[in-house]
SETIPA-499746 format. One record per residue (C-alpha): residue number from 1; residue in three letters; x, y negated, z. Coordinates in steps of 0.25 Angstrom, whole numbers, plus 2048, in hexadecimal, padded with zeros to 3 digits. Each point is the difference from the previous one (the first is absolute). Layout:
residues N
<node seq="NUM" type="ala" u="X" v="Y" w="Z"/>
...
This chain:
residues 351
<node seq="1" type="met" u="56B" v="117" w="D62"/>
<node seq="2" type="ala" u="7F7" v="80C" w="7FC"/>
<node seq="3" type="glu" u="808" v="80C" w="7FE"/>
<node seq="4" type="gln" u="805" v="804" w="7F2"/>
<node seq="5" type="leu" u="7FA" v="80B" w="7F8"/>
<node seq="6" type="tyr" u="80A" v="80A" w="7F9"/>
<node seq="7" type="ile" u="7FA" v="80B" w="7F7"/>
<node seq="8" type="his" u="809" v="808" w="7F7"/>
<node seq="9" type="gly" u="80B" v="7F5" w="802"/>
<node seq="10" type="tyr" u="7F8" v="7F6" w="7FD"/>
<node seq="11" type="arg" u="7FD" v="7F4" w="808"/>
<node seq="12" type="leu" u="7F3" v="7FB" w="7FE"/>
<node seq="13" type="leu" u="800" v="7F1" w="7FF"/>
<node seq="14" type="gln" u="7F0" v="800" w="803"/>
<node seq="15" type="pro" u="7F5" v="809" w="806"/>
<node seq="16" type="leu" u="7FB" v="809" w="7F5"/>
<node seq="17" type="gln" u="7F3" v="7F9" w="7FA"/>
<node seq="18" type="asn" u="7F4" v="806" w="7F7"/>
<node seq="19" type="arg" u="7FE" v="7F3" w="7F9"/>
<node seq="20" type="asp" u="7FD" v="803" w="7F0"/>
<node seq="21" type="ala" u="806" v="80E" w="804"/>
<node seq="22" type="gly" u="7F5" v="80A" w="7FE"/>
<node seq="23" type="phe" u="803" v="80C" w="807"/>
<node seq="24" type="ser" u="80D" v="7FD" w="805"/>
<node seq="25" type="arg" u="808" v="7F4" w="809"/>
<node seq="26" type="trp" u="80B" v="7F9" w="7FB"/>
<node seq="27" type="thr" u="80B" v="7F5" w="806"/>
<node seq="28" type="ile" u="80D" v="7FB" w="7FC"/>
<node seq="29" type="ala" u="80D" v="807" w="805"/>
<node seq="30" type="glu" u="80F" v="7FF" w="800"/>
<node seq="31" type="arg" u="80B" v="809" w="7FE"/>
<node seq="32" type="gly" u="80F" v="7FD" w="7FD"/>
<node seq="33" type="gly" u="7FE" v="7F2" w="800"/>
<node seq="34" type="lys" u="7F5" v="802" w="7F4"/>
<node seq="35" type="gln" u="7F1" v="7FE" w="801"/>
<node seq="36" type="tyr" u="7F5" v="80C" w="7FC"/>
<node seq="37" type="phe" u="7F2" v="800" w="7FE"/>
<node seq="38" type="phe" u="7FD" v="80B" w="80A"/>
<node seq="39" type="lys" u="7F2" v="807" w="7FE"/>
<node seq="40" type="glu" u="7F9" v="80B" w="80A"/>
<node seq="41" type="phe" u="7F6" v="80B" w="7FA"/>
<node seq="42" type="met" u="7F3" v="803" w="808"/>
<node seq="43" type="asp" u="7FE" v="80D" w="7F9"/>
<node seq="44" type="pro" u="805" v="80A" w="800"/>
<node seq="45" type="ile" u="804" v="802" w="80F"/>
<node seq="46" type="tyr" u="80B" v="80B" w="804"/>
<node seq="47" type="pro" u="7F9" v="808" w="80C"/>
<node seq="48" type="thr" u="807" v="7FD" w="80C"/>
<node seq="49" type="asp" u="7F5" v="801" w="80A"/>
<node seq="50" type="pro" u="803" v="80D" w="808"/>
<node seq="51" type="gly" u="7F1" v="803" w="802"/>
<node seq="52" type="leu" u="7FE" v="803" w="7F1"/>
<node seq="53" type="ser" u="7FC" v="80F" w="7FC"/>
<node seq="54" type="asp" u="80B" v="807" w="7F9"/>
<node seq="55" type="thr" u="7F7" v="801" w="7F3"/>
<node seq="56" type="leu" u="7FE" v="7F2" w="800"/>
<node seq="57" type="arg" u="80D" v="7FC" w="803"/>
<node seq="58" type="glu" u="806" v="808" w="7F4"/>
<node seq="59" type="arg" u="7F7" v="7FB" w="7F7"/>
<node seq="60" type="arg" u="803" v="7F2" w="803"/>
<node seq="61" type="ile" u="80E" v="803" w="7FF"/>
<node seq="62" type="arg" u="7FF" v="807" w="7F1"/>
<node seq="63" type="glu" u="7F7" v="7F3" w="7FC"/>
<node seq="64" type="cys" u="80C" v="7F7" w="806"/>
<node seq="65" type="arg" u="80B" v="808" w="7F9"/>
<node seq="66" type="ala" u="7F7" v="7FF" w="7F3"/>
<node seq="67" type="phe" u="7FF" v="7F1" w="802"/>
<node seq="68" type="glu" u="810" v="800" w="802"/>
<node seq="69" type="gln" u="802" v="808" w="7F4"/>
<node seq="70" type="gln" u="7F7" v="7F7" w="7F6"/>
<node seq="71" type="arg" u="806" v="7F4" w="806"/>
<node seq="72" type="lys" u="80E" v="803" w="7FF"/>
<node seq="73" type="arg" u="7FE" v="804" w="7F2"/>
<node seq="74" type="leu" u="7F8" v="7F3" w="7FB"/>
<node seq="75" type="tyr" u="80A" v="7F7" w="808"/>
<node seq="76" type="ala" u="80D" v="807" w="7FA"/>
<node seq="77" type="ala" u="7F9" v="7FF" w="7F2"/>
<node seq="78" type="ile" u="7FD" v="7F1" w="803"/>
<node seq="79" type="ala" u="80D" v="7FE" w="803"/>
<node seq="80" type="asn" u="807" v="805" w="7F5"/>
<node seq="81" type="gly" u="7F7" v="7FA" w="7F6"/>
<node seq="82" type="ser" u="800" v="7F2" w="805"/>
<node seq="83" type="asp" u="809" v="7F6" w="7FA"/>
<node seq="84" type="gly" u="7FD" v="7F7" w="80C"/>
<node seq="85" type="asn" u="7F2" v="7FA" w="7FC"/>
<node seq="86" type="ala" u="7F9" v="80C" w="808"/>
<node seq="87" type="val" u="804" v="7FE" w="80E"/>
<node seq="88" type="arg" u="807" v="80D" w="804"/>
<node seq="89" type="ile" u="7FD" v="807" w="80D"/>
<node seq="90" type="val" u="80E" v="801" w="807"/>
<node seq="91" type="asp" u="7FC" v="808" w="80C"/>
<node seq="92" type="phe" u="7F3" v="80A" w="803"/>
<node seq="93" type="phe" u="800" v="809" w="80E"/>
<node seq="94" type="arg" u="7F8" v="803" w="80B"/>
<node seq="95" type="his" u="802" v="7FB" w="80E"/>
<node seq="96" type="gly" u="7F8" v="808" w="80B"/>
<node seq="97" type="ser" u="7F2" v="801" w="7FA"/>
<node seq="98" type="his" u="800" v="7F6" w="7F5"/>
<node seq="99" type="tyr" u="807" v="7FE" w="7F2"/>
<node seq="100" type="tyr" u="807" v="7F4" w="7FB"/>
<node seq="101" type="val" u="805" v="7FA" w="7F4"/>
<node seq="102" type="val" u="809" v="7F5" w="7FE"/>
<node seq="103" type="thr" u="803" v="7F6" w="7F5"/>
<node seq="104" type="pro" u="808" v="7F4" w="7FD"/>
<node seq="105" type="arg" u="7FA" v="7F3" w="805"/>
<node seq="106" type="ile" u="7FB" v="7F8" w="7F4"/>
<node seq="107" type="ile" u="7FE" v="7F1" w="802"/>
<node seq="108" type="lys" u="7F4" v="7FB" w="7F6"/>
<node seq="109" type="ala" u="802" v="7F3" w="7F9"/>
<node seq="110" type="gln" u="7F9" v="7F4" w="804"/>
<node seq="111" type="ile" u="7F7" v="7FE" w="7F4"/>
<node seq="112" type="pro" u="7F1" v="800" w="7FF"/>
<node seq="113" type="phe" u="7F9" v="806" w="7F5"/>
<node seq="114" type="ser" u="7FB" v="7F2" w="7FD"/>
<node seq="115" type="asp" u="80D" v="7FE" w="7FB"/>
<node seq="116" type="val" u="802" v="80D" w="7FA"/>
<node seq="117" type="val" u="7F6" v="7FE" w="7F6"/>
<node seq="118" type="lys" u="804" v="7F1" w="7FC"/>
<node seq="119" type="gln" u="80D" v="807" w="7FC"/>
<node seq="120" type="pro" u="802" v="802" w="7F0"/>
<node seq="121" type="leu" u="7FB" v="80C" w="7FC"/>
<node seq="122" type="his" u="80C" v="806" w="7FC"/>
<node seq="123" type="arg" u="805" v="800" w="80D"/>
<node seq="124" type="arg" u="7F2" v="807" w="806"/>
<node seq="125" type="ala" u="801" v="80A" w="7F4"/>
<node seq="126" type="leu" u="80F" v="803" w="806"/>
<node seq="127" type="leu" u="7FB" v="802" w="80E"/>
<node seq="128" type="cys" u="7F6" v="80A" w="7FA"/>
<node seq="129" type="arg" u="80A" v="806" w="7F8"/>
<node seq="130" type="ser" u="809" v="803" w="80D"/>
<node seq="131" type="met" u="7F4" v="806" w="806"/>
<node seq="132" type="ala" u="7FE" v="809" w="7F4"/>
<node seq="133" type="his" u="810" v="804" w="800"/>
<node seq="134" type="thr" u="7FF" v="803" w="80E"/>
<node seq="135" type="val" u="7F3" v="809" w="800"/>
<node seq="136" type="leu" u="804" v="806" w="7F3"/>
<node seq="137" type="arg" u="80C" v="806" w="806"/>
<node seq="138" type="leu" u="7F8" v="806" w="80B"/>
<node seq="139" type="his" u="7F7" v="806" w="7F5"/>
<node seq="140" type="arg" u="80B" v="806" w="7F9"/>
<node seq="141" type="leu" u="803" v="808" w="80C"/>
<node seq="142" type="his" u="7F1" v="804" w="800"/>
<node seq="143" type="ile" u="7FE" v="7F7" w="80D"/>
<node seq="144" type="val" u="7F3" v="7F8" w="802"/>
<node seq="145" type="his" u="800" v="7F4" w="809"/>
<node seq="146" type="ser" u="7F1" v="802" w="803"/>
<node seq="147" type="asp" u="800" v="7F2" w="809"/>
<node seq="148" type="ile" u="804" v="7F6" w="7F5"/>
<node seq="149" type="lys" u="7FB" v="7F2" w="804"/>
<node seq="150" type="glu" u="803" v="7F1" w="802"/>
<node seq="151" type="thr" u="806" v="803" w="80D"/>
<node seq="152" type="asn" u="80A" v="80B" w="7FD"/>
<node seq="153" type="ile" u="806" v="7F9" w="7F4"/>
<node seq="154" type="ile" u="808" v="7F5" w="807"/>
<node seq="155" type="leu" u="806" v="7F4" w="7F9"/>
<node seq="156" type="cys" u="80E" v="7FD" w="806"/>
<node seq="157" type="pro" u="80D" v="7F8" w="7FD"/>
<node seq="158" type="ala" u="80A" v="807" w="7F8"/>
<node seq="159" type="pro" u="80E" v="7FD" w="800"/>
<node seq="160" type="asn" u="800" v="7F6" w="7F6"/>
<node seq="161" type="gly" u="7F6" v="7F8" w="806"/>
<node seq="162" type="asn" u="7F4" v="804" w="7F7"/>
<node seq="163" type="leu" u="7F5" v="80A" w="804"/>
<node seq="164" type="thr" u="7FF" v="810" w="7FF"/>
<node seq="165" type="thr" u="7F6" v="809" w="804"/>
<node seq="166" type="lys" u="802" v="80B" w="80A"/>
<node seq="167" type="leu" u="7F6" v="80B" w="802"/>
<node seq="168" type="ile" u="7FE" v="805" w="80D"/>
<node seq="169" type="asp" u="7F7" v="80A" w="809"/>
<node seq="170" type="phe" u="801" v="80E" w="7FC"/>
<node seq="171" type="asp" u="7F6" v="807" w="80B"/>
<node seq="172" type="ala" u="7F5" v="803" w="7F4"/>
<node seq="173" type="ser" u="80A" v="804" w="7F5"/>
<node seq="174" type="phe" u="801" v="80E" w="7FC"/>
<node seq="175" type="phe" u="805" v="80A" w="7F5"/>
<node seq="176" type="glu" u="7F6" v="803" w="7F5"/>
<node seq="177" type="asp" u="803" v="80E" w="804"/>
<node seq="178" type="thr" u="7FB" v="7FF" w="80D"/>
<node seq="179" type="pro" u="7F5" v="7F6" w="801"/>
<node seq="180" type="pro" u="7F6" v="7FF" w="80B"/>
<node seq="181" type="glu" u="7F8" v="80B" w="803"/>
<node seq="182" type="thr" u="7F6" v="7F9" w="808"/>
<node seq="183" type="glu" u="7FA" v="7F1" w="801"/>
<node seq="184" type="asp" u="808" v="7FD" w="80D"/>
<node seq="185" type="glu" u="80B" v="803" w="7F8"/>
<node seq="186" type="leu" u="7FF" v="7F5" w="7F5"/>
<node seq="187" type="gly" u="804" v="7F2" w="803"/>
<node seq="188" type="gly" u="7FD" v="7F3" w="7FA"/>
<node seq="189" type="asp" u="7FA" v="7F3" w="800"/>
<node seq="190" type="gln" u="7F2" v="7FE" w="7FC"/>
<node seq="191" type="val" u="802" v="7F4" w="7F8"/>
<node seq="192" type="tyr" u="80B" v="808" w="7F6"/>
<node seq="193" type="leu" u="7FA" v="80E" w="802"/>
<node seq="194" type="ala" u="800" v="807" w="7F2"/>
<node seq="195" type="pro" u="7F3" v="805" w="7FB"/>
<node seq="196" type="glu" u="804" v="810" w="802"/>
<node seq="197" type="ala" u="805" v="7FD" w="80D"/>
<node seq="198" type="cys" u="7F2" v="7FB" w="805"/>
<node seq="199" type="arg" u="7FA" v="80D" w="7F9"/>
<node seq="200" type="phe" u="80A" v="807" w="808"/>
<node seq="201" type="leu" u="7FD" v="7FA" w="80D"/>
<node seq="202" type="cys" u="7F1" v="804" w="7FD"/>
<node seq="203" type="gly" u="801" v="80E" w="800"/>
<node seq="204" type="glu" u="803" v="802" w="7F1"/>
<node seq="205" type="glu" u="80B" v="808" w="7FA"/>
<node seq="206" type="val" u="809" v="7F7" w="7F8"/>
<node seq="207" type="arg" u="80F" v="803" w="7FC"/>
<node seq="208" type="leu" u="809" v="7F3" w="806"/>
<node seq="209" type="thr" u="80A" v="7FB" w="7F8"/>
<node seq="210" type="cys" u="80A" v="7F5" w="7FE"/>
<node seq="211" type="ala" u="7F5" v="7F8" w="7F9"/>
<node seq="212" type="met" u="7F9" v="7FC" w="80D"/>
<node seq="213" type="asp" u="80C" v="7F6" w="801"/>
<node seq="214" type="val" u="7FD" v="7FB" w="7F2"/>
<node seq="215" type="phe" u="7F2" v="7FB" w="803"/>
<node seq="216" type="ser" u="805" v="7FA" w="80E"/>
<node seq="217" type="leu" u="80C" v="7FA" w="7F8"/>
<node seq="218" type="gly" u="7F5" v="7FA" w="7F5"/>
<node seq="219" type="leu" u="7F8" v="7FA" w="80A"/>
<node seq="220" type="leu" u="80E" v="7FA" w="807"/>
<node seq="221" type="phe" u="805" v="7FB" w="7F2"/>
<node seq="222" type="his" u="7F2" v="7FA" w="7FE"/>
<node seq="223" type="gln" u="803" v="7F8" w="80D"/>
<node seq="224" type="tyr" u="80E" v="7FC" w="7FC"/>
<node seq="225" type="leu" u="7FC" v="7FB" w="7F1"/>
<node seq="226" type="ala" u="7F2" v="7FC" w="802"/>
<node seq="227" type="gly" u="800" v="7FA" w="80E"/>
<node seq="228" type="lys" u="7F5" v="809" w="804"/>
<node seq="229" type="leu" u="7FB" v="80E" w="800"/>
<node seq="230" type="pro" u="7F7" v="804" w="7F3"/>
<node seq="231" type="asp" u="7F2" v="7FC" w="800"/>
<node seq="232" type="phe" u="7F5" v="80A" w="804"/>
<node seq="233" type="asp" u="7F0" v="800" w="806"/>
<node seq="234" type="asn" u="804" v="7FB" w="80E"/>
<node seq="235" type="glu" u="7F1" v="801" w="805"/>
<node seq="236" type="glu" u="800" v="80E" w="7FC"/>
<node seq="237" type="tyr" u="80E" v="805" w="803"/>
<node seq="238" type="tyr" u="809" v="7FE" w="80B"/>
<node seq="239" type="tyr" u="80D" v="806" w="7F8"/>
<node seq="240" type="ala" u="806" v="800" w="7F2"/>
<node seq="241" type="his" u="800" v="810" w="7FF"/>
<node seq="242" type="glu" u="7F0" v="800" w="805"/>
<node seq="243" type="ala" u="7FD" v="7F8" w="7F3"/>
<node seq="244" type="val" u="809" v="808" w="7F8"/>
<node seq="245" type="leu" u="7FA" v="80D" w="805"/>
<node seq="246" type="asp" u="7F2" v="7FC" w="7FD"/>
<node seq="247" type="gly" u="804" v="7FC" w="7F2"/>
<node seq="248" type="gln" u="802" v="7F0" w="801"/>
<node seq="249" type="pro" u="80D" v="7FE" w="7F9"/>
<node seq="250" type="leu" u="809" v="7F6" w="808"/>
<node seq="251" type="thr" u="800" v="7F2" w="7F9"/>
<node seq="252" type="val" u="80F" v="7FB" w="7FD"/>
<node seq="253" type="ala" u="803" v="7F2" w="800"/>
<node seq="254" type="pro" u="7FD" v="7F9" w="7F1"/>
<node seq="255" type="tyr" u="80A" v="7F7" w="802"/>
<node seq="256" type="leu" u="80B" v="80A" w="801"/>
<node seq="257" type="asp" u="807" v="803" w="7F0"/>
<node seq="258" type="glu" u="7FA" v="80C" w="7FA"/>
<node seq="259" type="pro" u="80B" v="80A" w="802"/>
<node seq="260" type="leu" u="7FF" v="7FE" w="80F"/>
<node seq="261" type="arg" u="7F2" v="800" w="800"/>
<node seq="262" type="arg" u="801" v="80E" w="7F8"/>
<node seq="263" type="met" u="80C" v="806" w="80A"/>
<node seq="264" type="leu" u="7F6" v="7FB" w="80C"/>
<node seq="265" type="gln" u="7F3" v="807" w="7FA"/>
<node seq="266" type="arg" u="807" v="80D" w="7FD"/>
<node seq="267" type="met" u="807" v="800" w="80F"/>
<node seq="268" type="leu" u="7F3" v="7FE" w="806"/>
<node seq="269" type="ala" u="7F9" v="80C" w="7F8"/>
<node seq="270" type="cys" u="7F6" v="807" w="808"/>
<node seq="271" type="glu" u="807" v="80F" w="7FB"/>
<node seq="272" type="pro" u="80F" v="802" w="804"/>
<node seq="273" type="glu" u="802" v="806" w="7F3"/>
<node seq="274" type="glu" u="7FB" v="7F3" w="7F8"/>
<node seq="275" type="arg" u="809" v="7F7" w="808"/>
<node seq="276" type="cys" u="80D" v="7FB" w="7FA"/>
<node seq="277" type="ser" u="80E" v="806" w="806"/>
<node seq="278" type="leu" u="808" v="7F5" w="808"/>
<node seq="279" type="glu" u="80B" v="802" w="7F5"/>
<node seq="280" type="glu" u="7F6" v="7F9" w="7F5"/>
<node seq="281" type="ala" u="7FC" v="7F6" w="80B"/>
<node seq="282" type="phe" u="80F" v="7FC" w="801"/>
<node seq="283" type="arg" u="803" v="7FF" w="7F1"/>
<node seq="284" type="thr" u="7F3" v="7F7" w="800"/>
<node seq="285" type="leu" u="805" v="7F7" w="80B"/>
<node seq="286" type="gly" u="80D" v="7FF" w="7FA"/>
<node seq="287" type="asn" u="7FA" v="7F8" w="7F5"/>
<node seq="288" type="tyr" u="7FF" v="7F4" w="808"/>
<node seq="289" type="ile" u="80E" v="800" w="807"/>
<node seq="290" type="asp" u="80D" v="800" w="7FA"/>
<node seq="291" type="leu" u="80A" v="80B" w="805"/>
<node seq="292" type="asp" u="807" v="801" w="7F3"/>
<node seq="293" type="pro" u="806" v="7F4" w="7FB"/>
<node seq="294" type="cys" u="806" v="806" w="7F5"/>
<node seq="295" type="gly" u="7F2" v="805" w="7FB"/>
<node seq="296" type="thr" u="801" v="80E" w="7FE"/>
<node seq="297" type="gly" u="7F5" v="804" w="808"/>
<node seq="298" type="ala" u="809" v="80B" w="806"/>
<node seq="299" type="val" u="7FA" v="7FD" w="80F"/>
<node seq="300" type="ser" u="7FC" v="80D" w="808"/>
<node seq="301" type="pro" u="7F9" v="801" w="80C"/>
<node seq="302" type="asp" u="80D" v="802" w="807"/>
<node seq="303" type="ala" u="806" v="7F3" w="7FD"/>
<node seq="304" type="leu" u="7F8" v="7F9" w="80C"/>
<node seq="305" type="thr" u="807" v="801" w="80D"/>
<node seq="306" type="asp" u="7FF" v="7F8" w="80D"/>
<node seq="307" type="thr" u="80A" v="7F5" w="7FC"/>
<node seq="308" type="gly" u="7F4" v="7F8" w="7FD"/>
<node seq="309" type="val" u="7F5" v="7FF" w="7F7"/>
<node seq="310" type="phe" u="801" v="7F2" w="7FD"/>
<node seq="311" type="ile" u="80C" v="803" w="7F6"/>
<node seq="312" type="ala" u="7FA" v="7FB" w="7F3"/>
<node seq="313" type="ala" u="806" v="7F2" w="7FC"/>
<node seq="314" type="ala" u="7F8" v="7FC" w="7F4"/>
<node seq="315" type="ser" u="7F2" v="7FB" w="801"/>
<node seq="316" type="arg" u="7F3" v="808" w="7FC"/>
<node seq="317" type="asp" u="7FE" v="7F8" w="7F3"/>
<node seq="318" type="ala" u="80E" v="803" w="7FC"/>
<node seq="319" type="val" u="7FE" v="80F" w="803"/>
<node seq="320" type="leu" u="7F3" v="802" w="7F9"/>
<node seq="321" type="thr" u="803" v="7F7" w="7F4"/>
<node seq="322" type="arg" u="80C" v="80A" w="7FE"/>
<node seq="323" type="arg" u="7F8" v="80C" w="801"/>
<node seq="324" type="arg" u="7F6" v="7FB" w="7F8"/>
<node seq="325" type="glu" u="80A" v="7FD" w="7F5"/>
<node seq="326" type="arg" u="804" v="80F" w="801"/>
<node seq="327" type="gly" u="7F0" v="804" w="7FF"/>
<node seq="328" type="ser" u="7FF" v="806" w="80E"/>
<node seq="329" type="val" u="7F6" v="7F5" w="806"/>
<node seq="330" type="pro" u="7F4" v="7FB" w="7F9"/>
<node seq="331" type="pro" u="7FE" v="7F1" w="7FF"/>
<node seq="332" type="pro" u="7FA" v="7FB" w="80E"/>
<node seq="333" type="ala" u="7F0" v="7FD" w="7FF"/>
<node seq="334" type="pro" u="7F9" v="7F4" w="807"/>
<node seq="335" type="ala" u="7FD" v="802" w="80F"/>
<node seq="336" type="pro" u="7FA" v="7FB" w="80B"/>
<node seq="337" type="lys" u="808" v="7FB" w="80C"/>
<node seq="338" type="ala" u="803" v="809" w="80A"/>
<node seq="339" type="pro" u="7FD" v="7FE" w="80E"/>
<node seq="340" type="glu" u="80B" v="7FB" w="809"/>
<node seq="341" type="ser" u="7FE" v="809" w="80C"/>
<node seq="342" type="gly" u="7F6" v="80A" w="806"/>
<node seq="343" type="gly" u="7FF" v="810" w="803"/>
<node seq="344" type="trp" u="80D" v="801" w="808"/>
<node seq="345" type="phe" u="805" v="803" w="80F"/>
<node seq="346" type="thr" u="808" v="7FB" w="80A"/>
<node seq="347" type="ala" u="80A" v="80B" w="805"/>
<node seq="348" type="pro" u="80A" v="7FE" w="80C"/>
<node seq="349" type="asp" u="80C" v="7F9" w="7FD"/>
<node seq="350" type="glu" u="808" v="80C" w="804"/>
<node seq="351" type="leu" u="800" v="80E" w="7FE"/>
C-alpha cells in the first residue's frame, strides 16, 4: 500500500490533481472522521530556496504576506456572512512553500440539466432566487465573487430531500475596495465574463464592482429559465460579453414571461450602472414562487436558507393567479414552447 500523505493534519485520500482547477491542485482529504475539499494554490510560492538572494526573498515574502492578509480578511467575511448557501472556508494555511484552503466536501445532486429545465417554472425560479440570495449576501459585504458560472453553483440535496444551491470557489473573489490591479489578478470564465471585466483584461481603466456578478448571474439564470444561454451572433462572436461590447444586445428567450424577460435584459446590460440590483431580481423571481402563503408579500432575501429551495407547496398556476388578483403580475401572453434542454454542463458528481 502506498504511503499515506498528511498535510497540516489532513489525510489526502487521493493525489493532488489539476483537473478543472486552473492555477491550483485539489483532492479530497479527511480529518477527524470528516471529508473535505482540499486545494493547493500554485501561486504565490513562499520562498524556501536557500539559493535566493536576500532582495528577492524579501520581495516574495512581502507578496506572500499580502496574499495571506487579503485571503484571511476575505474568508472571514464570507464565513460570517454566509447562512450555509455560500460554502464556508474552514481552514487556510501555509505548508512549506504552498498555501492551502479547505472547505467541506459537497455532494452534487444526481440530476442532469435536461431534467432541471423540465421542472415547473416556480421551481426553476426558486433555484435562481436561492442563487440571488446567496450572492446578494456577499454583495452586502461588498465582496465580488468574480467567477459565477455553472460549475461554481452546485445543486445538492437538502435535508428535507429537495434541492438547494451551494456557491463555491472564492479563489477569484475580492472586495470592491481592493480590486485586482493587473490583468493576471482577475479571474473568471470567458462564457460568463462581464463586459467591464473584458475591458479590464484588455488594459482599459474600469471600475470592477459587484455588478460583474449580476451580468454573470443573468446568463446563468437564462440557462435555468430558458434552457440555454441568450442568443447572439455566434458566427461573429465567441462570447456574450463580446457581442454586448460591440453594441449587439443579447436576445432573451421570447417564450419567457415579460417580467422575467425585462429582469434578464436589465441584468445583461452592457453598462454596470444600468443593471438591476440583485434585490430587484430577487423580488421579480418571487412572483413565480410561493414563499408567503399568507399573501402578505413580506418576504425578504434573508428568508432563503439551505433547508431546501423546493419549499413551495402551491403550484405555479395557483401562485400566479393569487398574485394577479393582487395586481402584481400581468396576465400571461401566448408564447412558443420552450426547448427541453441545451446549453448546460456536465459537472463532476462530487466536489
